[in-house]
C-alpha positions in Angstrom: -12.5 -19.5 0.7 -10.2 -17.0 2.5 -9.5 -13.5 1.5 -6.0 -12.4 0.8 -5.1 -8.8 0.9 -2.4 -7.9 -1.7 0.0 -5.0 -1.1 0.9 -3.5 -4.5 2.3 -0.3 -3.3 5.8 -1.0 -4.3 4.7 -1.9 -7.7 2.5 1.0 -8.3 5.1 3.4 -6.9 7.8 2.0 -9.3 5.4 2.1 -12.2 4.9 5.8 -11.4 8.7 6.3 -11.4 9.0 7.2 -7.7 11.5 5.9 -5.0 10.5 5.3 -1.6 12.1 8.6 -0.5 10.3 10.7 -3.3 6.9 9.1 -2.4 7.4 9.7 1.3 8.4 13.3 0.7 5.3 13.9 -1.3 3.2 12.5 1.4 5.1 14.3 4.2 5.9 11.0 5.9 9.1 9.1 6.5 10.6 6.7 3.9 10.9 4.2 6.7 7.0 4.3 6.8 6.7 3.6 3.0 9.3 0.7 3.3 7.4 -0.9 6.2 4.1 -0.7 4.4 5.8 -2.3 1.4 7.3 -5.0 3.6 3.9 -5.6 5.1 5.3 -4.9 8.7 3.1 -1.9 9.1 -0.7 -1.3 8.3 -1.4 2.3 7.6 -4.4 4.2 9.0 -7.4 4.6 6.7 -6.4 8.3 6.4 -2.9 7.5 5.2 -4.1 4.9 2.8 -6.4 7.3 1.3 -3.7 9.9 1.0 -1.5 7.3 -0.8 -4.2 6.2 -3.1 -5.2 9.7 -4.2 -1.7 10.8 -4.8 -0.8 7.6 -6.8 -4.1 7.8 -8.8 -3.1 11.3 -10.1 0.3 10.1 -11.4 
């Protein structure tokens, strides 16, 4: 059985009432980076992944 990594960033972001621009501003990154992560065309670094996770867990 293979593993499937599911990208739930868009759903979690929306559940928190944030736009891509708002989340990006909070994380001090570009909204294009958020869009690319959500689209699956960019895999963030471990550091950025943790920053996103910590921020969204506090929402």
